[in-house]
VOVONU-706946 format. One record per residue: residue number from 1; y, x negated, z of N, C-alpha, C in turn; residue in one letter. Coordinates in steps of 0.05 Angstrom, whole numbers, plus 5000, padded with zeros to 4 digits. Each point is the difference from the previous one (the first is absolute). Layout:
NUM;Y;X;Z;Y;X;Z;Y;X;Z;A $
...
This chain:
1;6667;2153;7355;4980;4998;4979;5012;4999;4973;M $
2;5026;5001;4998;5014;4996;4975;5016;4974;5002;T $
3;5006;4989;4977;5016;4975;5000;5028;5007;5006;S $
4;5015;4978;5007;5028;5004;5008;5017;5009;4977;E $
5;4992;4993;4976;5017;5005;4977;4989;5021;4981;H $
6;4978;5012;5006;4989;5019;4981;4987;5023;5015;S $
7;5003;5024;4989;4987;5024;5011;4990;5016;4976;A $
8;4980;5015;5006;4987;5016;4978;4997;5029;5009;R $
9;5001;5017;4980;4997;5029;5004;4978;5010;4982;H $
10;4978;5009;5012;4976;5009;4986;5000;5030;4998;F $
11;4993;5011;4977;4995;5028;4996;4972;5005;4990;R $
12;4986;5018;5013;4973;5007;4991;4994;5029;5007;F $
13;4994;5016;4980;4997;5029;5005;5025;5011;5012;G $
14;4998;5015;5021;5023;5012;5013;5012;4982;5022;A $
15;4989;4975;5002;5007;4982;5022;5019;4978;4991;F $
16;5016;4990;5019;5017;4977;4996;4998;4981;5024;E $
17;4997;4975;4994;4998;4980;5022;5022;4979;4996;A $
18;5016;4995;5021;5022;4982;4998;4995;4976;5018;D $
19;4996;4976;4989;4994;4977;5016;5023;4990;5016;T $
20;5025;5007;4992;5023;4991;5015;5002;5015;5027;K $
21;4995;5026;5000;5002;5016;5024;4973;5004;5014;T $
22;4978;4994;4985;4974;5004;5012;4993;5029;5002;G $
23;5011;5017;4982;4996;5029;5002;4983;5010;4977;E $
24;4984;5021;5006;4985;5014;4980;5010;5029;5000;L $
25;5006;5010;4976;5010;5027;4998;4983;5016;4980;R $
26;4999;5026;5005;4986;5018;4981;5020;5022;4993;K $
27;5007;5001;4973;5020;5019;4991;5025;4999;5016;A $
28;5008;4975;5008;5024;4996;5015;4998;5002;5030;G $
29;4977;5009;5009;4996;5004;5029;4987;4975;5012;V $
30;5012;4988;5021;4989;4976;5012;4974;5007;5015;R $
31;4980;4983;4996;4974;5003;5014;4997;4978;5021;L $
32;4987;5007;5022;4996;4980;5021;4976;4983;4993;R $
33;5005;4974;4995;4978;4982;4993;5005;4973;5014;L $
34;4981;4992;5018;5003;4975;5015;5002;4976;4981;P $
35;5008;4977;5011;5006;4976;4984;4975;4990;4985;D $
36;4977;4998;5013;4977;4988;4987;4990;5018;4977;Q $
37;4997;5026;5003;4992;5016;4977;5021;4999;4977;P $
38;5025;4997;5007;5021;4998;4979;4996;4973;4985;F $
39;4994;4979;5014;4996;4974;4987;4976;5001;4982;R $
40;4978;5014;5008;4977;5003;4983;5008;5016;4975;V $
41;5015;5021;5004;5009;5016;4977;5015;4983;4980;L $
42;5019;4984;5010;5016;4983;4982;4982;4981;4984;V $
43;4981;4988;5014;4981;4981;4987;4985;5014;4977;L $
44;4992;5025;5005;4986;5016;4979;5019;5007;4977;L $
45;5025;5007;5007;5019;5008;4980;5008;4976;4982;L $
46;4998;4976;5011;5006;4977;4984;4979;4994;4979;E $
47;4976;5011;5004;4978;4994;4982;4984;5025;4993;R $
48;5013;5020;4987;4985;5025;4994;4978;4995;4981;P $
49;4977;5012;5006;4977;4997;4982;4983;4975;5006;G $
50;5010;4982;5017;4985;4976;5007;4987;5003;5027;E $
51;4980;4984;5004;4986;5000;5026;5015;4982;5020;I $
52;5008;5012;5022;5012;4984;5022;4977;4996;5020;L $
53;4991;4975;5003;4976;4994;5016;5007;5002;5029;T $
54;4979;5004;5016;5003;5002;5029;5009;4973;5011;R $
55;4991;4978;4988;5008;4974;5009;5030;4996;4996;D $
56;5011;5009;4977;5028;4997;4994;5016;5016;5021;E $
57;4990;5024;5007;5014;5016;5019;5000;4987;5028;L $
58;4977;4987;5007;4999;4987;5025;5021;4977;5002;R $
59;5002;4985;4978;5019;4978;5000;5029;5010;5001;Q $
60;5006;5023;4989;5027;5011;5000;5007;5012;5027;Q $
61;4981;5014;5012;5005;5015;5024;4997;4984;5026;L $
62;4980;4982;5000;4994;4984;5024;4998;4971;4993;W $
63;5021;4985;5005;4999;4971;4993;4978;4986;5015;P $
64;4994;4976;4991;4979;4983;5014;5007;4997;5029;D $
65;4980;5003;5016;5004;4997;5029;5003;5026;5014;G $
66;5002;5022;4985;5002;5027;5012;4972;5011;5004;T $
67;4994;5008;5024;4974;5011;5007;5001;5030;5000;F $
68;4984;5013;4983;5001;5029;4998;4974;5009;4988;V $
69;4992;5025;5007;4976;5012;4988;5008;5009;4972;D $
70;4997;4981;4981;5011;5004;4973;4991;5025;4987;F $
71;4973;5004;4998;4990;5023;4985;5010;5026;5012;D $
72;4998;5003;5026;5009;5025;5013;5030;5004;4996;H $
73;5016;4979;5003;5029;5002;4998;5008;5007;4972;S $
74;4988;4987;4980;5007;5005;4972;4993;5029;4992;L $
75;4976;5008;5009;4992;5028;4993;5019;5020;5012;N $
76;5009;4995;5025;5019;5018;5013;5027;5000;4985;S $
77;5009;4977;4991;5025;4999;4985;4998;5015;4974;I $
78;4979;4996;4985;4996;5014;4974;4998;5030;5005;V $
79;4985;5008;5021;4997;5029;5006;5027;5012;5006;N $
80;5017;4986;5015;5027;5010;5007;5016;5003;4974;K $
81;4998;4981;4983;5015;5001;4974;4991;5024;4984;L $
82;4973;5004;4999;4990;5023;4985;5009;5026;5012;R $
83;5001;5002;5026;5009;5025;5013;5028;5006;4992;D $
84;5017;4981;4999;5028;5004;4993;5003;5008;4971;V $
85;4983;4988;4982;5001;5007;4972;4986;5026;4993;L $
86;4985;5010;5019;4984;5024;4995;4976;4994;4982;G $
87;4989;4975;5004;4978;4990;4983;4974;5002;5015;D $
88;4978;4995;4986;4973;5001;5012;4983;4978;4989;S $
89;4984;4987;5017;4982;4979;4991;4978;5011;4982;A $
90;4991;5024;5005;4979;5012;4985;5009;5011;4973;N $
91;5025;5008;4998;5011;5011;4976;5028;4988;4996;N $
92;5001;4974;4993;5026;4986;5000;5018;5007;4976;P $
93;5025;5005;5006;5020;5003;4979;5019;4976;4998;R $
94;5003;4986;5022;5018;4977;5002;4985;4974;5005;F $
95;4984;4999;5021;4988;4975;5008;4970;5002;4999;I $
96;4988;4983;4983;4971;5000;4996;4988;4977;5017;E $
97;4978;5006;5014;4986;4980;5016;4977;4988;4983;T $
98;4999;4974;4999;4978;4986;4987;4984;4987;5023;L $
99;4976;5011;5005;4985;4992;5023;4997;4969;5003;A $
100;5007;4991;5024;4998;4972;5007;5017;4981;4983;R $
101;5017;5011;4982;5017;4984;4983;5029;5003;5007;R $
102;5010;5025;5000;5028;5004;5005;5009;5027;4991;G $
103;5025;5002;4990;5012;5026;4993;5015;4997;4974;Y $
104;5004;5023;4987;5015;5000;4975;5017;5025;4998;R $
105;5025;4996;4990;5018;5022;4996;4995;5012;4973;L $
106;4998;5027;4999;4991;5014;4976;5022;5011;4983;L $
107;5025;5001;5011;5021;5015;4986;5020;4980;4987;V $
108;5015;5010;4980;5020;4983;4988;5024;4996;5019;P $
109;5013;4978;4997;5022;4992;5019;5024;4992;4984;V $
110;5023;5009;5009;5026;4992;4989;5014;4982;5021;S $
111;5009;4976;4992;5012;4981;5018;5029;4995;4992;I $
112;5018;5003;5019;5028;4993;4996;5006;4975;5017;S $
113;5011;4980;4988;5008;4975;5014;5030;5000;5004;H $
114;5008;4995;5025;5028;4999;5007;5005;4972;5011;V $
115;5018;4985;4987;5006;4973;5008;5023;4999;5019;T $
116;4997;4986;5022;5021;4999;5021;5011;4971;5001;E $
117;5025;4998;5006;5013;4975;5006;5010;5000;5029;S $
118;5006;4978;5013;5009;5000;5028;5025;5018;5004;P $
119;5017;5002;4980;5025;5014;5004;4999;5029;4992;S $
120;4983;5006;4979;4999;5028;4991;4974;5004;4985;R $
121;4994;5025;4995;4976;5007;4985;5008;5008;4972;V $
122;4989;4987;4980;5006;5007;4972;4987;5027;4993;S $
123;5013;5015;4983;4990;5027;4994;4981;4999;4976;S $
124;4995;4976;4989;4982;4999;4977;4971;5003;5009;A $
125;4987;5019;4988;4972;5005;5006;4983;4998;4975;E $
126;4978;4987;5002;4982;4998;4977;4975;5016;5007;A $
127;4994;5020;4983;4978;5018;5006;4976;4992;4983;T $
128;4977;4997;5012;4976;4992;4986;4979;5022;5005;L $
129;4989;5011;4978;4979;5020;5002;4973;4985;4999;E $
130;4984;5005;5021;4974;4987;5002;4979;5023;5001;V $
131;4981;5000;4982;4980;5021;5000;4973;4988;5002;T $
132;4982;5013;5014;4972;4992;5001;4987;5003;4973;T $
133;4978;4985;4994;4989;5000;4973;4992;5027;4990;P $
134;4989;5018;5018;4990;5025;4991;5019;5023;5003;S $
135;5026;4995;5008;5018;5022;5006;5020;5003;4977;V $
136;5000;5022;4987;5020;5008;4981;5008;5028;5007;I $
137;5025;5003;5011;5008;5025;5011;5016;5016;4980;S $
138;5001;5026;5004;5016;5017;4983;5013;5022;5018;G $
139;5021;5012;4990;5014;5019;5016;4985;5026;5002;S $
140;4984;5007;4980;4985;5025;5000;4970;4996;5004;L $
141;4989;4979;4988;4971;4996;5001;4992;4988;5026;L $
142;4975;5002;5007;4989;4989;5025;5004;4970;5000;T $
143;5008;4990;5024;5003;4971;5003;4975;4989;5015;R $
144;4993;4975;4993;4976;4988;5012;5001;5000;5030;A $
145;5024;4994;5012;5002;4998;5029;4997;5027;5014;E $
146;5001;5022;4985;4997;5026;5012;4971;5009;5001;D $
147;4982;4985;4988;4973;5008;4997;4982;4990;5023;L $
148;4980;5016;5007;4981;4991;5021;4981;4980;4989;P $
149;4988;4984;5018;4978;4982;4992;4974;5016;5000;S $
150;4987;5001;4976;4976;5016;4997;4978;4981;4991;V $
151;4975;5003;5009;4978;4983;4991;4999;4999;4970;P $
152;4998;4976;4990;5002;4995;4971;4978;5015;4984;Q $
153;4977;5005;5013;4979;5014;4986;5007;5028;4991;G $
154;5014;5015;5018;5009;5027;4994;5019;5000;4977;Y $
155;5020;4982;5001;5021;4998;4980;4987;4993;4973;V $
156;4982;4981;5000;4988;4990;4975;4984;5023;4987;R $
157;4985;5015;5015;4984;5022;4988;5018;5020;4986;V $
158;5022;5008;5014;5019;5019;4987;5012;4989;4975;L $
159;5008;4975;5000;5012;4988;4976;4980;4998;4978;L $
160;4975;4994;5006;4979;4998;4979;4995;5028;4988;L $
161;5000;5021;5017;4996;5027;4990;5023;5008;4981;L $
162;5024;4992;5006;5023;5007;4983;4996;4987;4973;I $
163;4992;4975;5000;4997;4986;4974;4977;5012;4984;Q $
164;4978;5008;5013;4978;5013;4986;5009;5026;4988;V $
165;5017;5015;5015;5009;5026;4990;5016;4996;4974;M $
166;5018;4981;5000;5016;4996;4975;4983;4990;4977;Y $
167;4982;4982;5005;4982;4990;4979;4984;5024;4988;V $
168;4991;5018;5018;4986;5024;4990;5018;5017;4982;S $
169;5025;5003;5008;5019;5015;4983;5002;4988;4972;F $
170;5003;4973;5000;5004;4986;4974;4976;5004;4982;Y $
171;4976;4995;5012;4976;5002;4984;4994;5028;4990;I $
172;5004;5020;5017;4996;5028;4993;5020;5008;4978;A $
173;5025;4991;5002;5020;5007;4979;4993;4987;4974;A $
174;4991;4975;5000;4993;4987;4975;4975;5012;4987;L $
175;4982;5010;5017;4976;5012;4990;5005;5028;4988;A $
176;5022;5013;5007;5006;5027;4991;5027;5001;4987;H $
177;5008;4979;4986;5026;4998;4989;5006;5022;4980;I $
178;4980;5009;4985;5004;5021;4980;5007;5026;5014;S $
179;4987;5005;5023;5006;5024;5016;5028;5000;5011;G $
180;5010;4976;5007;5027;4997;5010;5020;5007;4978;I $
181;4994;4990;4976;5017;5007;4977;5002;5030;4996;E $
182;4977;5013;5001;5000;5030;4996;5017;5013;5022;D $
183;4997;4992;5025;5016;5013;5022;5029;4995;4995;V $
184;5008;4976;4993;5028;4994;4996;5012;5017;4978;M $
185;4986;5003;4978;5010;5015;4977;4999;5030;5004;E $
186;4977;5010;5010;4997;5029;5000;5011;5013;5025;Q $
187;4999;4987;5023;5010;5012;5025;5029;4993;5005;V $
188;5007;4975;4997;5027;4991;5007;5018;4997;4975;F $
189;4989;5004;4976;5016;4997;4976;5013;4973;4997;R $
190;4986;4980;5010;5009;4972;4998;4986;4986;4978;L $
191;5014;4980;4987;4987;4986;4978;4975;4985;5009;P $
192;4982;4996;4981;4975;4986;5007;5003;4972;5008;G $
193;5024;4988;4994;5003;4971;5007;5001;4996;5031;W $
194;5003;5023;5015;4999;4997;5029;4973;4988;5009;I $
195;4979;5006;4985;4974;4989;5006;5000;4969;4997;A $
196;5017;4990;4982;5002;4971;4997;5011;4988;5025;V $
197;5019;5014;5013;5011;4990;5025;4979;4998;5022;L $
198;4981;5020;5000;4978;4999;5019;4982;4976;4994;A $
199;4996;4994;4975;4983;4977;4993;5013;4974;5008;I $
200;5025;4997;4994;5015;4975;5007;5001;4996;5030;V $
201;5007;5021;5014;5003;4998;5029;4973;4994;5013;S $
202;4979;5012;4990;4973;4994;5010;4993;4971;4995;A $
203;5007;4990;4976;4994;4972;4993;5015;4981;5019;A $
204;5024;5008;5009;5015;4984;5019;4989;5003;5028;I $
205;4993;5025;5007;4991;5006;5027;4974;4988;5008;G $
206;4981;4999;4981;4973;4990;5006;5000;4972;5011;I $
207;5013;4980;4986;5000;4973;5012;5016;4998;5026;P $
208;5021;5016;5003;5014;5000;5025;4982;5009;5023;V $
209;4985;5022;4995;4982;5010;5021;4977;4982;5006;R $
210;4990;4987;4979;4978;4981;5004;5010;4975;5016;L $
211;5025;4992;4995;5011;4978;5016;5002;5008;5029;Y $
212;5010;5024;5005;5003;5009;5028;4973;5004;5013;L $
213;4981;5010;4985;4973;5003;5010;4988;4974;5010;L $
214;5003;4979;4983;4989;4974;5008;5016;4988;5023;S $
215;5026;5005;5000;5017;4989;5021;4993;5012;5028;T $
216;4996;5026;5001;4993;5012;5025;4971;4996;5008;F $
217;4983;4997;4980;4971;4995;5006;4997;4973;5014;S $
218;5016;4980;4992;4997;4974;5011;5022;4993;5020;F $
219;5016;5020;5008;5020;4997;5021;5019;4976;4994;S $
220;5011;5000;4976;5020;4980;4994;5025;5003;5018;V $
221;5010;4978;5011;5022;5002;5019;5027;5004;4985;K $
222;5018;5014;5014;5027;5004;4991;5002;5014;4973;H $
223;4981;5018;4994;5001;5015;4975;5024;5018;5000;V $
224;5008;5009;5023;5023;5019;5001;5025;4988;4989;G $
225;5005;4974;5005;5024;4987;4990;4999;5000;4969;R $
226;4977;4996;4988;4998;5000;4971;5002;5028;4989;R $
227;4987;5019;5014;5000;5028;4990;5028;5012;5000;F $
228;5016;4994;5021;5026;5012;5002;5018;4991;4977;L $
229;4995;4977;4988;5015;4991;4977;4996;5018;4975;R $
230;4976;5012;4999;4994;5017;4977;4998;5030;5008;I $
231;5010;5006;5024;4997;5027;5010;5012;5021;4981;F $
232;5025;4994;4990;5014;5020;4983;4984;5006;4975;V $
233;4992;4980;4983;4985;5006;4976;4973;5014;5006;P $
234;4987;4991;5022;4975;5013;5006;5004;5029;5009;V $
235;5023;5004;5015;5006;5028;5008;5005;5017;4975;F $
236;5014;4990;4980;5005;5016;4976;4974;5006;4986;L $
237;4982;4981;4999;4973;5004;4988;4985;5021;5016;L $
238;5001;4999;5026;4985;5019;5017;5013;5028;4998;D $
239;5027;5001;4998;5013;5025;4997;4992;5015;4974;A $
240;4997;4984;4979;4990;5012;4975;4972;5011;5003;W $
241;4983;4985;5014;4972;5009;5003;4998;5022;5021;W $
242;5021;5004;5015;5000;5023;5019;4999;5026;4984;A $
243;5008;4999;4975;4999;5024;4983;4973;5005;4988;L $
244;4981;4983;5006;4973;5002;4988;4987;5028;5005;A $
245;5004;5013;5023;4988;5026;5004;5007;5021;4978;P $
246;5023;4996;4987;5008;5018;4979;4984;4996;4975;F $
247;4986;4978;4998;4981;4997;4978;4977;5020;5002;F $
248;4995;5009;5025;4978;5019;5006;5010;5028;5004;L $
249;5024;5006;4990;5012;5026;5005;4983;5024;4992;I $
250;4985;4997;4979;4983;5022;4991;4977;5006;5020;R $
251;4993;4980;5015;4977;5003;5019;5009;5006;5028;H $
252;5022;4990;5009;5008;5003;5028;5024;5018;5004;I $
253;5015;5006;4979;5023;5018;5002;5025;4986;5010;G $
254;5023;5014;4998;5025;4988;5007;5003;4994;5030;W $
255;4990;5017;5017;5003;4996;5029;4987;4975;5009;G $
256;4975;4996;4994;4986;4976;5008;5012;4975;4987;L $
257;5008;5002;4975;5012;4977;4987;5026;4991;5014;A $
258;5016;5019;5007;5025;4994;5015;4994;4987;5027;L $
259;4981;5012;5014;4993;4990;5027;4989;4972;4998;A $
260;4982;4995;4981;4988;4974;4997;5021;4979;4992;A $
261;5019;5008;4983;5021;4981;4991;5018;4993;5024;T $
262;5007;5020;5016;5016;4994;5024;4987;4980;5018;A $
263;4974;5004;5004;4985;4981;5017;4999;4972;4988;A $
264;4996;4999;4974;4998;4974;4986;5027;4985;5000;L $
265;5022;5015;5001;5026;4987;5001;5004;4985;5026;L $
266;4986;5009;5021;5002;4986;5026;4984;4975;5001;Y $
267;4979;4998;4984;4981;4978;5002;5013;4972;4996;V $
268;5019;4996;4981;5012;4973;4998;5014;4991;5026;P $
269;5013;5019;5014;5013;4993;5025;4980;4994;5022;F $
270;4978;5015;5000;4979;4995;5019;4987;4973;4995;A $
271;4996;4993;4974;4989;4974;4993;5018;4978;5009;Q $
272;5026;5003;4996;5019;4979;5008;4998;4995;5031;R $
273;4999;5022;5015;4998;4998;5029;4974;4986;5008;T $
274;4978;5008;4987;4974;4987;5007;5000;4971;4994;L $
275;5013;4992;4978;5001;4972;4992;5016;4984;5021;I $
276;5022;5011;5009;5015;4987;5022;4984;4997;5025;L $
277;4984;5021;5006;4983;4999;5023;4978;4979;4996;M $
278;4990;4997;4976;4980;4980;4993;5011;4972;5006;H $
279;5025;4995;4992;5012;4974;5005;5003;4995;5030;D $
280;5007;5020;5015;5004;4997;5029;4973;4993;5014;R $
281;4979;5014;4991;4974;4997;5013;4987;4973;4995;S $
282;5008;4986;4978;4987;4975;4994;5015;4976;5011;D $
283;5021;5005;5016;5015;4978;5012;4985;4989;5025;R $
């Protein structure tokens, strides 16, 4: 299934697939995978994020003139592949099923190309990073491929509630800006210009939240890819507004203010995770 002069080495998650040896390994440990499931895996790895149709698989696995119960055989092959990967059709992390259409690989893939000559194998390898449209991974933050598939309605409601919460913060702060100035000066001994920061950040935050509200209300596709580009500045904005409970320190006390701030500091990360889930559910 590989050409005579070329072999490829795929890496995805904790797995490695070598087309030269026909082996699949996880964290260096070889896994038992029959030839046909391995061939399907390679076809998916060659096109991460794209739909591999059932007809394409039929042409690759069973040439013309081969008589086979195609649907049953292909389902068995994909199920075997999922078993080895520890994947699930109902909650896919690697292989997504698109009913009556085909399959799609959900994770980013790294491909190493090794060129061979009849006499020797050259050591030059070219590595190409291929990522699916909605996957942006990080070493500490949640990765899209680690998330479960959740009905879009649940995710959308939670995201809309988060946007409404922030808009409420902004409006309440602007309506009581003089009270914020008093708290900053009398309780925290901070200059009154801190209130100006609240005004400016609210002026920035309101259009951002209205944009996200409209985006989630109308289920715009691939919003996660756009949001992750502005995640850091939005996180800094949200971190500042996580201090909003201290504006009410006279009414709720230090304990509740600290507890509420700790909870609000988690919200930006929860929002990021929900947005990645939103992208997965609209595929």
